[in-house]
mmCIF file of the N, C-alpha and C atoms, coordinates in Angstrom:
data_MODEL
# 
_entry.id   MODEL 
# 
loop_
_atom_site.group_PDB 
_atom_site.id 
_atom_site.type_symbol 
_atom_site.label_atom_id 
_atom_site.label_alt_id 
_atom_site.label_comp_id 
_atom_site.label_asym_id 
_atom_site.label_entity_id 
_atom_site.label_seq_id 
_atom_site.pdbx_PDB_ins_code 
_atom_site.Cartn_x 
_atom_site.Cartn_y 
_atom_site.Cartn_z 
_atom_site.occupancy 
_atom_site.B_iso_or_equiv 
_atom_site.pdbx_formal_charge 
_atom_site.auth_seq_id 
_atom_site.auth_comp_id 
_atom_site.auth_asym_id 
_atom_site.auth_atom_id 
_atom_site.pdbx_PDB_model_num 
ATOM 1   N N  . THR A 1 1  ? -14.660 15.041 42.834 1.00 0.00 ? 1  THR A N  1 
ATOM 2   C CA . THR A 1 1  ? -13.586 15.402 41.906 1.00 0.00 ? 1  THR A CA 1 
ATOM 3   C C  . THR A 1 1  ? -12.823 14.145 41.510 1.00 0.00 ? 1  THR A C  1 
ATOM 4   N N  . PRO A 1 2  ? -12.601 13.945 40.221 1.00 0.00 ? 2  PRO A N  1 
ATOM 5   C CA . PRO A 1 2  ? -11.879 12.744 39.806 1.00 0.00 ? 2  PRO A CA 1 
ATOM 6   C C  . PRO A 1 2  ? -10.438 12.737 40.304 1.00 0.00 ? 2  PRO A C  1 
ATOM 7   N N  . GLU A 1 3  ? -9.946  11.558 40.602 1.00 0.00 ? 3  GLU A N  1 
ATOM 8   C CA . GLU A 1 3  ? -8.565  11.396 41.061 1.00 0.00 ? 3  GLU A CA 1 
ATOM 9   C C  . GLU A 1 3  ? -7.565  11.609 39.930 1.00 0.00 ? 3  GLU A C  1 
ATOM 10  N N  . VAL A 1 4  ? -7.976  11.295 38.704 1.00 0.00 ? 4  VAL A N  1 
ATOM 11  C CA . VAL A 1 4  ? -7.099  11.440 37.546 1.00 0.00 ? 4  VAL A CA 1 
ATOM 12  C C  . VAL A 1 4  ? -7.859  12.199 36.469 1.00 0.00 ? 4  VAL A C  1 
ATOM 13  N N  . LYS A 1 5  ? -7.222  13.206 35.884 1.00 0.00 ? 5  LYS A N  1 
ATOM 14  C CA . LYS A 1 5  ? -7.816  13.946 34.768 1.00 0.00 ? 5  LYS A CA 1 
ATOM 15  C C  . LYS A 1 5  ? -6.851  13.863 33.594 1.00 0.00 ? 5  LYS A C  1 
ATOM 16  N N  . ALA A 1 6  ? -7.404  13.718 32.402 1.00 0.00 ? 6  ALA A N  1 
ATOM 17  C CA . ALA A 1 6  ? -6.605  13.695 31.174 1.00 0.00 ? 6  ALA A CA 1 
ATOM 18  C C  . ALA A 1 6  ? -7.230  14.675 30.198 1.00 0.00 ? 6  ALA A C  1 
ATOM 19  N N  . TYR A 1 7  ? -6.416  15.515 29.601 1.00 0.00 ? 7  TYR A N  1 
ATOM 20  C CA . TYR A 1 7  ? -6.945  16.471 28.630 1.00 0.00 ? 7  TYR A CA 1 
ATOM 21  C C  . TYR A 1 7  ? -5.898  16.790 27.594 1.00 0.00 ? 7  TYR A C  1 
ATOM 22  N N  . PRO A 1 8  ? -6.289  17.197 26.366 1.00 0.00 ? 8  PRO A N  1 
ATOM 23  C CA . PRO A 1 8  ? -7.681  17.238 25.905 1.00 0.00 ? 8  PRO A CA 1 
ATOM 24  C C  . PRO A 1 8  ? -8.234  15.832 25.727 1.00 0.00 ? 8  PRO A C  1 
ATOM 25  N N  . ASN A 1 9  ? -9.515  15.685 25.920 1.00 0.00 ? 9  ASN A N  1 
ATOM 26  C CA . ASN A 1 9  ? -10.168 14.387 25.799 1.00 0.00 ? 9  ASN A CA 1 
ATOM 27  C C  . ASN A 1 9  ? -11.508 14.613 25.112 1.00 0.00 ? 9  ASN A C  1 
ATOM 28  N N  . PRO A 1 10 ? -11.682 14.158 23.869 1.00 0.00 ? 10 PRO A N  1 
ATOM 29  C CA . PRO A 1 10 ? -10.833 13.284 23.055 1.00 0.00 ? 10 PRO A CA 1 
ATOM 30  C C  . PRO A 1 10 ? -9.512  13.963 22.640 1.00 0.00 ? 10 PRO A C  1 
ATOM 31  N N  . THR A 1 11 ? -8.535  13.130 22.298 1.00 0.00 ? 11 THR A N  1 
ATOM 32  C CA . THR A 1 11 ? -7.205  13.598 21.934 1.00 0.00 ? 11 THR A CA 1 
ATOM 33  C C  . THR A 1 11 ? -6.788  13.027 20.592 1.00 0.00 ? 11 THR A C  1 
ATOM 34  N N  . SER A 1 12 ? -5.870  13.720 19.936 1.00 0.00 ? 12 SER A N  1 
ATOM 35  C CA . SER A 1 12 ? -5.272  13.151 18.718 1.00 0.00 ? 12 SER A CA 1 
ATOM 36  C C  . SER A 1 12 ? -3.902  12.570 19.035 1.00 0.00 ? 12 SER A C  1 
ATOM 37  N N  . GLY A 1 13 ? -3.418  12.769 20.256 1.00 0.00 ? 13 GLY A N  1 
ATOM 38  C CA . GLY A 1 13 ? -2.136  12.155 20.583 1.00 0.00 ? 13 GLY A CA 1 
ATOM 39  C C  . GLY A 1 13 ? -1.495  12.637 21.864 1.00 0.00 ? 13 GLY A C  1 
ATOM 40  N N  . ILE A 1 14 ? -1.273  13.964 21.993 1.00 0.00 ? 14 ILE A N  1 
ATOM 41  C CA . ILE A 1 14 ? -0.591  14.485 23.180 1.00 0.00 ? 14 ILE A CA 1 
ATOM 42  C C  . ILE A 1 14 ? -1.623  14.717 24.281 1.00 0.00 ? 14 ILE A C  1 
ATOM 43  N N  . LEU A 1 15 ? -1.377  14.102 25.435 1.00 0.00 ? 15 LEU A N  1 
ATOM 44  C CA . LEU A 1 15 ? -2.290  14.194 26.572 1.00 0.00 ? 15 LEU A CA 1 
ATOM 45  C C  . LEU A 1 15 ? -1.546  14.713 27.788 1.00 0.00 ? 15 LEU A C  1 
ATOM 46  N N  . THR A 1 16 ? -2.196  15.565 28.546 1.00 0.00 ? 16 THR A N  1 
ATOM 47  C CA . THR A 1 16 ? -1.676  15.961 29.853 1.00 0.00 ? 16 THR A CA 1 
ATOM 48  C C  . THR A 1 16 ? -2.482  15.196 30.894 1.00 0.00 ? 16 THR A C  1 
ATOM 49  N N  . ILE A 1 17 ? -1.773  14.515 31.787 1.00 0.00 ? 17 ILE A N  1 
ATOM 50  C CA . ILE A 1 17 ? -2.395  13.713 32.840 1.00 0.00 ? 17 ILE A CA 1 
ATOM 51  C C  . ILE A 1 17 ? -2.124  14.411 34.163 1.00 0.00 ? 17 ILE A C  1 
ATOM 52  N N  . LYS A 1 18 ? -3.195  14.677 34.927 1.00 0.00 ? 18 LYS A N  1 
ATOM 53  C CA . LYS A 1 18 ? -3.056  15.290 36.247 1.00 0.00 ? 18 LYS A CA 1 
ATOM 54  C C  . LYS A 1 18 ? -3.653  14.355 37.284 1.00 0.00 ? 18 LYS A C  1 
ATOM 55  N N  . THR A 1 19 ? -2.979  14.235 38.411 1.00 0.00 ? 19 THR A N  1 
ATOM 56  C CA . THR A 1 19 ? -3.499  13.459 39.518 1.00 0.00 ? 19 THR A CA 1 
ATOM 57  C C  . THR A 1 19 ? -3.328  14.254 40.800 1.00 0.00 ? 19 THR A C  1 
ATOM 58  N N  . LYS A 1 20 ? -4.107  13.945 41.812 1.00 0.00 ? 20 LYS A N  1 
ATOM 59  C CA . LYS A 1 20 ? -4.097  14.760 43.035 1.00 0.00 ? 20 LYS A CA 1 
ATOM 60  C C  . LYS A 1 20 ? -2.809  14.634 43.812 1.00 0.00 ? 20 LYS A C  1 
ATOM 61  N N  . LYS A 1 21 ? -2.492  13.440 44.245 1.00 0.00 ? 21 LYS A N  1 
ATOM 62  C CA . LYS A 1 21 ? -1.228  13.266 44.932 1.00 0.00 ? 21 LYS A CA 1 
ATOM 63  C C  . LYS A 1 21 ? -0.596  11.989 44.451 1.00 0.00 ? 21 LYS A C  1 
ATOM 64  N N  . ILE A 1 22 ? 0.699   11.951 44.582 1.00 0.00 ? 22 ILE A N  1 
ATOM 65  C CA . ILE A 1 22 ? 1.421   10.822 44.029 1.00 0.00 ? 22 ILE A CA 1 
ATOM 66  C C  . ILE A 1 22 ? 2.494   10.404 45.013 1.00 0.00 ? 22 ILE A C  1 
ATOM 67  N N  . ARG A 1 23 ? 2.682   9.131  45.119 1.00 0.00 ? 23 ARG A N  1 
ATOM 68  C CA . ARG A 1 23 ? 3.763   8.610  45.951 1.00 0.00 ? 23 ARG A CA 1 
ATOM 69  C C  . ARG A 1 23 ? 4.946   8.298  45.045 1.00 0.00 ? 23 ARG A C  1 
ATOM 70  N N  . LYS A 1 24 ? 6.078   8.145  45.658 1.00 0.00 ? 24 LYS A N  1 
ATOM 71  C CA . LYS A 1 24 ? 7.269   7.817  44.869 1.00 0.00 ? 24 LYS A CA 1 
ATOM 72  C C  . LYS A 1 24 ? 7.056   6.544  44.068 1.00 0.00 ? 24 LYS A C  1 
ATOM 73  N N  . GLU A 1 25 ? 7.674   6.506  42.908 1.00 0.00 ? 25 GLU A N  1 
ATOM 74  C CA . GLU A 1 25 ? 7.662   5.323  42.053 1.00 0.00 ? 25 GLU A CA 1 
ATOM 75  C C  . GLU A 1 25 ? 6.258   4.913  41.615 1.00 0.00 ? 25 GLU A C  1 
ATOM 76  N N  . ALA A 1 26 ? 5.475   5.870  41.240 1.00 0.00 ? 26 ALA A N  1 
ATOM 77  C CA . ALA A 1 26 ? 4.165   5.564  40.669 1.00 0.00 ? 26 ALA A CA 1 
ATOM 78  C C  . ALA A 1 26 ? 4.345   5.184  39.198 1.00 0.00 ? 26 ALA A C  1 
ATOM 79  N N  . ILE A 1 27 ? 3.452   4.338  38.710 1.00 0.00 ? 27 ILE A N  1 
ATOM 80  C CA . ILE A 1 27 ? 3.479   3.892  37.317 1.00 0.00 ? 27 ILE A CA 1 
ATOM 81  C C  . ILE A 1 27 ? 2.223   4.418  36.629 1.00 0.00 ? 27 ILE A C  1 
ATOM 82  N N  . LEU A 1 28 ? 2.404   4.950  35.426 1.00 0.00 ? 28 LEU A N  1 
ATOM 83  C CA . LEU A 1 28 ? 1.279   5.354  34.593 1.00 0.00 ? 28 LEU A CA 1 
ATOM 84  C C  . LEU A 1 28 ? 1.198   4.359  33.450 1.00 0.00 ? 28 LEU A C  1 
ATOM 85  N N  . ASN A 1 29 ? 0.061   3.693  33.331 1.00 0.00 ? 29 ASN A N  1 
ATOM 86  C CA . ASN A 1 29 ? -0.189  2.750  32.236 1.00 0.00 ? 29 ASN A CA 1 
ATOM 87  C C  . ASN A 1 29 ? -1.282  3.298  31.329 1.00 0.00 ? 29 ASN A C  1 
ATOM 88  N N  . VAL A 1 30 ? -1.125  3.061  30.037 1.00 0.00 ? 30 VAL A N  1 
ATOM 89  C CA . VAL A 1 30 ? -2.194  3.299  29.072 1.00 0.00 ? 30 VAL A CA 1 
ATOM 90  C C  . VAL A 1 30 ? -2.661  1.915  28.638 1.00 0.00 ? 30 VAL A C  1 
ATOM 91  N N  . VAL A 1 31 ? -3.955  1.638  28.857 1.00 0.00 ? 31 VAL A N  1 
ATOM 92  C CA . VAL A 1 31 ? -4.505  0.297  28.634 1.00 0.00 ? 31 VAL A CA 1 
ATOM 93  C C  . VAL A 1 31 ? -5.557  0.387  27.537 1.00 0.00 ? 31 VAL A C  1 
ATOM 94  N N  . ASN A 1 32 ? -5.480  -0.536 26.567 1.00 0.00 ? 32 ASN A N  1 
ATOM 95  C CA . ASN A 1 32 ? -6.459  -0.543 25.470 1.00 0.00 ? 32 ASN A CA 1 
ATOM 96  C C  . ASN A 1 32 ? -7.710  -1.315 25.888 1.00 0.00 ? 32 ASN A C  1 
ATOM 97  N N  . PRO A 1 33 ? -8.770  -1.309 25.062 1.00 0.00 ? 33 PRO A N  1 
ATOM 98  C CA . PRO A 1 33 ? -10.026 -1.962 25.459 1.00 0.00 ? 33 PRO A CA 1 
ATOM 99  C C  . PRO A 1 33 ? -9.905  -3.470 25.688 1.00 0.00 ? 33 PRO A C  1 
ATOM 100 N N  . MET A 1 34 ? -8.872  -4.106 25.124 1.00 0.00 ? 34 MET A N  1 
ATOM 101 C CA . MET A 1 34 ? -8.686  -5.543 25.346 1.00 0.00 ? 34 MET A CA 1 
ATOM 102 C C  . MET A 1 34 ? -7.962  -5.823 26.661 1.00 0.00 ? 34 MET A C  1 
ATOM 103 N N  . GLY A 1 35 ? -7.578  -4.767 27.361 1.00 0.00 ? 35 GLY A N  1 
ATOM 104 C CA . GLY A 1 35 ? -6.888  -4.944 28.637 1.00 0.00 ? 35 GLY A CA 1 
ATOM 105 C C  . GLY A 1 35 ? -5.379  -5.001 28.505 1.00 0.00 ? 35 GLY A C  1 
ATOM 106 N N  . ASN A 1 36 ? -4.850  -4.750 27.309 1.00 0.00 ? 36 ASN A N  1 
ATOM 107 C CA . ASN A 1 36 ? -3.401  -4.782 27.105 1.00 0.00 ? 36 ASN A CA 1 
ATOM 108 C C  . ASN A 1 36 ? -2.788  -3.421 27.429 1.00 0.00 ? 36 ASN A C  1 
ATOM 109 N N  . THR A 1 37 ? -1.674  -3.424 28.136 1.00 0.00 ? 37 THR A N  1 
ATOM 110 C CA . THR A 1 37 ? -0.951  -2.189 28.410 1.00 0.00 ? 37 THR A CA 1 
ATOM 111 C C  . THR A 1 37 ? -0.149  -1.821 27.175 1.00 0.00 ? 37 THR A C  1 
ATOM 112 N N  . VAL A 1 38 ? -0.445  -0.656 26.585 1.00 0.00 ? 38 VAL A N  1 
ATOM 113 C CA . VAL A 1 38 ? 0.235   -0.226 25.359 1.00 0.00 ? 38 VAL A CA 1 
ATOM 114 C C  . VAL A 1 38 ? 1.344   0.780  25.644 1.00 0.00 ? 38 VAL A C  1 
ATOM 115 N N  . MET A 1 39 ? 1.377   1.323  26.866 1.00 0.00 ? 39 MET A N  1 
ATOM 116 C CA . MET A 1 39 ? 2.438   2.229  27.283 1.00 0.00 ? 39 MET A CA 1 
ATOM 117 C C  . MET A 1 39 ? 2.524   2.166  28.794 1.00 0.00 ? 39 MET A C  1 
ATOM 118 N N  . SER A 1 40 ? 3.735   2.211  29.317 1.00 0.00 ? 40 SER A N  1 
ATOM 119 C CA . SER A 1 40 ? 3.935   2.185  30.756 1.00 0.00 ? 40 SER A CA 1 
ATOM 120 C C  . SER A 1 40 ? 5.156   3.036  31.073 1.00 0.00 ? 40 SER A C  1 
ATOM 121 N N  . ILE A 1 41 ? 4.974   4.039  31.934 1.00 0.00 ? 41 ILE A N  1 
ATOM 122 C CA . ILE A 1 41 ? 6.099   4.886  32.321 1.00 0.00 ? 41 ILE A CA 1 
ATOM 123 C C  . ILE A 1 41 ? 6.065   5.130  33.825 1.00 0.00 ? 41 ILE A C  1 
ATOM 124 N N  . GLU A 1 42 ? 7.232   5.394  34.408 1.00 0.00 ? 42 GLU A N  1 
ATOM 125 C CA . GLU A 1 42 ? 7.301   5.803  35.801 1.00 0.00 ? 42 GLU A CA 1 
ATOM 126 C C  . GLU A 1 42 ? 7.070   7.295  35.865 1.00 0.00 ? 42 GLU A C  1 
ATOM 127 N N  . ILE A 1 43 ? 6.286   7.734  36.819 1.00 0.00 ? 43 ILE A N  1 
ATOM 128 C CA . ILE A 1 43 ? 6.047   9.172  36.970 1.00 0.00 ? 43 ILE A CA 1 
ATOM 129 C C  . ILE A 1 43 ? 6.404   9.604  38.384 1.00 0.00 ? 43 ILE A C  1 
ATOM 130 N N  . GLU A 1 44 ? 6.830   10.854 38.491 1.00 0.00 ? 44 GLU A N  1 
ATOM 131 C CA . GLU A 1 44 ? 7.232   11.384 39.791 1.00 0.00 ? 44 GLU A CA 1 
ATOM 132 C C  . GLU A 1 44 ? 6.555   12.700 40.117 1.00 0.00 ? 44 GLU A C  1 
ATOM 133 N N  . SER A 1 45 ? 5.722   13.205 39.201 1.00 0.00 ? 45 SER A N  1 
ATOM 134 C CA . SER A 1 45 ? 5.049   14.467 39.492 1.00 0.00 ? 45 SER A CA 1 
ATOM 135 C C  . SER A 1 45 ? 3.554   14.318 39.270 1.00 0.00 ? 45 SER A C  1 
ATOM 136 N N  . MET A 1 46 ? 2.802   15.296 39.755 1.00 0.00 ? 46 MET A N  1 
ATOM 137 C CA . MET A 1 46 ? 1.346   15.232 39.663 1.00 0.00 ? 46 MET A CA 1 
ATOM 138 C C  . MET A 1 46 ? 0.835   15.622 38.283 1.00 0.00 ? 46 MET A C  1 
ATOM 139 N N  . MET A 1 47 ? 1.729   16.098 37.390 1.00 0.00 ? 47 MET A N  1 
ATOM 140 C CA . MET A 1 47 ? 1.332   16.426 36.025 1.00 0.00 ? 47 MET A CA 1 
ATOM 141 C C  . MET A 1 47 ? 2.358   15.806 35.072 1.00 0.00 ? 47 MET A C  1 
ATOM 142 N N  . THR A 1 48 ? 1.859   15.035 34.108 1.00 0.00 ? 48 THR A N  1 
ATOM 143 C CA . THR A 1 48 ? 2.712   14.335 33.166 1.00 0.00 ? 48 THR A CA 1 
ATOM 144 C C  . THR A 1 48 ? 2.119   14.477 31.777 1.00 0.00 ? 48 THR A C  1 
ATOM 145 N N  . GLU A 1 49 ? 2.974   14.593 30.773 1.00 0.00 ? 49 GLU A N  1 
ATOM 146 C CA . GLU A 1 49 ? 2.510   14.641 29.390 1.00 0.00 ? 49 GLU A CA 1 
ATOM 147 C C  . GLU A 1 49 ? 2.930   13.348 28.697 1.00 0.00 ? 49 GLU A C  1 
ATOM 148 N N  . ILE A 1 50 ? 1.999   12.751 27.964 1.00 0.00 ? 50 ILE A N  1 
ATOM 149 C CA . ILE A 1 50 ? 2.308   11.538 27.199 1.00 0.00 ? 50 ILE A CA 1 
ATOM 150 C C  . ILE A 1 50 ? 1.848   11.727 25.761 1.00 0.00 ? 50 ILE A C  1 
ATOM 151 N N  . ASP A 1 51 ? 2.375   10.896 24.879 1.00 0.00 ? 51 ASP A N  1 
ATOM 152 C CA . ASP A 1 51 ? 2.019   10.942 23.462 1.00 0.00 ? 51 ASP A CA 1 
ATOM 153 C C  . ASP A 1 51 ? 1.520   9.564  23.039 1.00 0.00 ? 51 ASP A C  1 
ATOM 154 N N  . ILE A 1 52 ? 0.240   9.481  22.703 1.00 0.00 ? 52 ILE A N  1 
ATOM 155 C CA . ILE A 1 52 ? -0.325  8.205  22.254 1.00 0.00 ? 52 ILE A CA 1 
ATOM 156 C C  . ILE A 1 52 ? -0.697  8.272  20.774 1.00 0.00 ? 52 ILE A C  1 
ATOM 157 N N  . SER A 1 53 ? -0.063  9.196  20.035 1.00 0.00 ? 53 SER A N  1 
ATOM 158 C CA . SER A 1 53 ? -0.421  9.371  18.627 1.00 0.00 ? 53 SER A CA 1 
ATOM 159 C C  . SER A 1 53 ? -0.141  8.127  17.791 1.00 0.00 ? 53 SER A C  1 
ATOM 160 N N  . SER A 1 54 ? 0.767   7.259  18.240 1.00 0.00 ? 54 SER A N  1 
ATOM 161 C CA . SER A 1 54 ? 1.062   6.033  17.480 1.00 0.00 ? 54 SER A CA 1 
ATOM 162 C C  . SER A 1 54 ? 0.010   4.944  17.693 1.00 0.00 ? 54 SER A C  1 
ATOM 163 N N  . GLN A 1 55 ? -0.914  5.139  18.629 1.00 0.00 ? 55 GLN A N  1 
ATOM 164 C CA . GLN A 1 55 ? -1.948  4.142  18.915 1.00 0.00 ? 55 GLN A CA 1 
ATOM 165 C C  . GLN A 1 55 ? -3.146  4.338  17.993 1.00 0.00 ? 55 GLN A C  1 
ATOM 166 N N  . PRO A 1 56 ? -3.856  3.248  17.660 1.00 0.00 ? 56 PRO A N  1 
ATOM 167 C CA . PRO A 1 56 ? -5.060  3.390  16.842 1.00 0.00 ? 56 PRO A CA 1 
ATOM 168 C C  . PRO A 1 56 ? -6.160  4.147  17.586 1.00 0.00 ? 56 PRO A C  1 
ATOM 169 N N  . SER A 1 57 ? -7.097  4.686  16.835 1.00 0.00 ? 57 SER A N  1 
ATOM 170 C CA . SER A 1 57 ? -8.238  5.384  17.433 1.00 0.00 ? 57 SER A CA 1 
ATOM 171 C C  . SER A 1 57 ? -9.048  4.430  18.296 1.00 0.00 ? 57 SER A C  1 
ATOM 172 N N  . GLY A 1 58 ? -9.645  4.964  19.339 1.00 0.00 ? 58 GLY A N  1 
ATOM 173 C CA . GLY A 1 58 ? -10.490 4.138  20.189 1.00 0.00 ? 58 GLY A CA 1 
ATOM 174 C C  . GLY A 1 58 ? -10.485 4.625  21.625 1.00 0.00 ? 58 GLY A C  1 
ATOM 175 N N  . ILE A 1 59 ? -10.994 3.789  22.504 1.00 0.00 ? 59 ILE A N  1 
ATOM 176 C CA . ILE A 1 59 ? -11.083 4.098  23.928 1.00 0.00 ? 59 ILE A CA 1 
ATOM 177 C C  . ILE A 1 59 ? -9.875  3.489  24.633 1.00 0.00 ? 59 ILE A C  1 
ATOM 178 N N  . TYR A 1 60 ? -9.305  4.261  25.536 1.00 0.00 ? 60 TYR A N  1 
ATOM 179 C CA . TYR A 1 60 ? -8.175  3.802  26.346 1.00 0.00 ? 60 TYR A CA 1 
ATOM 180 C C  . TYR A 1 60 ? -8.435  4.195  27.790 1.00 0.00 ? 60 TYR A C  1 
ATOM 181 N N  . TYR A 1 61 ? -7.727  3.541  28.687 1.00 0.00 ? 61 TYR A N  1 
ATOM 182 C CA . TYR A 1 61 ? -7.815  3.851  30.106 1.00 0.00 ? 61 TYR A CA 1 
ATOM 183 C C  . TYR A 1 61 ? -6.434  4.249  30.598 1.00 0.00 ? 61 TYR A C  1 
ATOM 184 N N  . ILE A 1 62 ? -6.395  5.340  31.350 1.00 0.00 ? 62 ILE A N  1 
ATOM 185 C CA . ILE A 1 62 ? -5.169  5.764  32.004 1.00 0.00 ? 62 ILE A CA 1 
ATOM 186 C C  . ILE A 1 62 ? -5.229  5.210  33.421 1.00 0.00 ? 62 ILE A C  1 
ATOM 187 N N  . GLN A 1 63 ? -4.214  4.464  33.808 1.00 0.00 ? 63 GLN A N  1 
ATOM 188 C CA . GLN A 1 63 ? -4.116  3.925  35.173 1.00 0.00 ? 63 GLN A CA 1 
ATOM 189 C C  . GLN A 1 63 ? -2.901  4.549  35.830 1.00 0.00 ? 63 GLN A C  1 
ATOM 190 N N  . ILE A 1 64 ? -3.064  5.011  37.055 1.00 0.00 ? 64 ILE A N  1 
ATOM 191 C CA . ILE A 1 64 ? -1.918  5.431  37.846 1.00 0.00 ? 64 ILE A CA 1 
ATOM 192 C C  . ILE A 1 64 ? -1.883  4.522  39.067 1.00 0.00 ? 64 ILE A C  1 
ATOM 193 N N  . ILE A 1 65 ? -0.770  3.821  39.211 1.00 0.00 ? 65 ILE A N  1 
ATOM 194 C CA . ILE A 1 65 ? -0.636  2.809  40.256 1.00 0.00 ? 65 ILE A CA 1 
ATOM 195 C C  . ILE A 1 65 ? 0.530   3.210  41.155 1.00 0.00 ? 65 ILE A C  1 
ATOM 196 N N  . ASP A 1 66 ? 0.262   3.301  42.460 1.00 0.00 ? 66 ASP A N  1 
ATOM 197 C CA . ASP A 1 66 ? 1.358   3.459  43.410 1.00 0.00 ? 66 ASP A CA 1 
ATOM 198 C C  . ASP A 1 66 ? 1.170   2.417  44.506 1.00 0.00 ? 66 ASP A C  1 
ATOM 199 N N  . ASP A 1 67 ? 1.949   2.519  45.563 1.00 0.00 ? 67 ASP A N  1 
ATOM 200 C CA . ASP A 1 67 ? 1.902   1.464  46.585 1.00 0.00 ? 67 ASP A CA 1 
ATOM 201 C C  . ASP A 1 67 ? 0.583   1.426  47.344 1.00 0.00 ? 67 ASP A C  1 
ATOM 202 N N  . LYS A 1 68 ? -0.243  2.465  47.247 1.00 0.00 ? 68 LYS A N  1 
ATOM 203 C CA . LYS A 1 68 ? -1.500  2.508  48.000 1.00 0.00 ? 68 LYS A CA 1 
ATOM 204 C C  . LYS A 1 68 ? -2.740  2.368  47.128 1.00 0.00 ? 68 LYS A C  1 
ATOM 205 N N  . ASN A 1 69 ? -2.710  2.885  45.904 1.00 0.00 ? 69 ASN A N  1 
ATOM 206 C CA . ASN A 1 69 ? -3.929  3.007  45.114 1.00 0.00 ? 69 ASN A CA 1 
ATOM 207 C C  . ASN A 1 69 ? -3.710  2.685  43.648 1.00 0.00 ? 69 ASN A C  1 
ATOM 208 N N  . THR A 1 70 ? -4.826  2.380  42.983 1.00 0.00 ? 70 THR A N  1 
ATOM 209 C CA . THR A 1 70 ? -4.888  2.401  41.528 1.00 0.00 ? 70 THR A CA 1 
ATOM 210 C C  . THR A 1 70 ? -5.997  3.370  41.165 1.00 0.00 ? 70 THR A C  1 
ATOM 211 N N  . ARG A 1 71 ? -5.656  4.391  40.371 1.00 0.00 ? 71 ARG A N  1 
ATOM 212 C CA . ARG A 1 71 ? -6.641  5.375  39.932 1.00 0.00 ? 71 ARG A CA 1 
ATOM 213 C C  . ARG A 1 71 ? -6.746  5.291  38.422 1.00 0.00 ? 71 ARG A C  1 
ATOM 214 N N  . MET A 1 72 ? -7.945  5.529  37.889 1.00 0.00 ? 72 MET A N  1 
ATOM 215 C CA . MET A 1 72 ? -8.161  5.382  36.452 1.00 0.00 ? 72 MET A CA 1 
ATOM 216 C C  . MET A 1 72 ? -9.030  6.498  35.899 1.00 0.00 ? 72 MET A C  1 
ATOM 217 N N  . CYS A 1 73 ? -8.846  6.745  34.603 1.00 0.00 ? 73 CYS A N  1 
ATOM 218 C CA . CYS A 1 73 ? -9.798  7.558  33.855 1.00 0.00 ? 73 CYS A CA 1 
ATOM 219 C C  . CYS A 1 73 ? -9.839  7.044  32.413 1.00 0.00 ? 73 CYS A C  1 
ATOM 220 N N  . LYS A 1 74 ? -10.931 7.337  31.738 1.00 0.00 ? 74 LYS A N  1 
ATOM 221 C CA . LYS A 1 74 ? -11.141 6.881  30.362 1.00 0.00 ? 74 LYS A CA 1 
ATOM 222 C C  . LYS A 1 74 ? -10.820 8.021  29.416 1.00 0.00 ? 74 LYS A C  1 
ATOM 223 N N  . ILE A 1 75 ? -10.141 7.703  28.310 1.00 0.00 ? 75 ILE A N  1 
ATOM 224 C CA . ILE A 1 75 ? -9.875  8.701  27.277 1.00 0.00 ? 75 ILE A CA 1 
ATOM 225 C C  . ILE A 1 75 ? -10.294 8.148  25.920 1.00 0.00 ? 75 ILE A C  1 
ATOM 226 N N  . ILE A 1 76 ? -10.489 9.063  25.001 1.00 0.00 ? 76 ILE A N  1 
ATOM 227 C CA . ILE A 1 76 ? -10.836 8.687  23.622 1.00 0.00 ? 76 ILE A CA 1 
ATOM 228 C C  . ILE A 1 76 ? -9.760  9.236  22.706 1.00 0.00 ? 76 ILE A C  1 
ATOM 229 N N  . LYS A 1 77 ? -9.193  8.361  21.890 1.00 0.00 ? 77 LYS A N  1 
ATOM 230 C CA . LYS A 1 77 ? -8.176  8.743  20.913 1.00 0.00 ? 77 LYS A CA 1 
ATOM 231 C C  . LYS A 1 77 ? -8.858  8.863  19.555 1.00 0.00 ? 77 LYS A C  1 
ATOM 232 N N  . ASN A 1 78 ? -8.773  10.053 18.929 1.00 0.00 ? 78 ASN A N  1 
ATOM 233 C CA . ASN A 1 78 ? -9.366  10.284 17.610 1.00 0.00 ? 78 ASN A CA 1 
ATOM 234 C C  . ASN A 1 78 ? -8.573  9.562  16.526 1.00 0.00 ? 78 ASN A C  1 
# 
């Protein structure tokens, strides 16, 4: 089972991100194919909604980073 799920995938903008467990002060990053972080927010729950509609179409990576782990999943923006 993946550690991070994002849906709907592909998306036109609004994404729901689910992760199994989260420690305090986790960071959610949206990273473009060049490795640049285009969005970064602090998250405190296992389900978060983000809006990437302002980003160009393409492949992005969702990273969730806490003090123990970095978890990732790939998404496609229409």
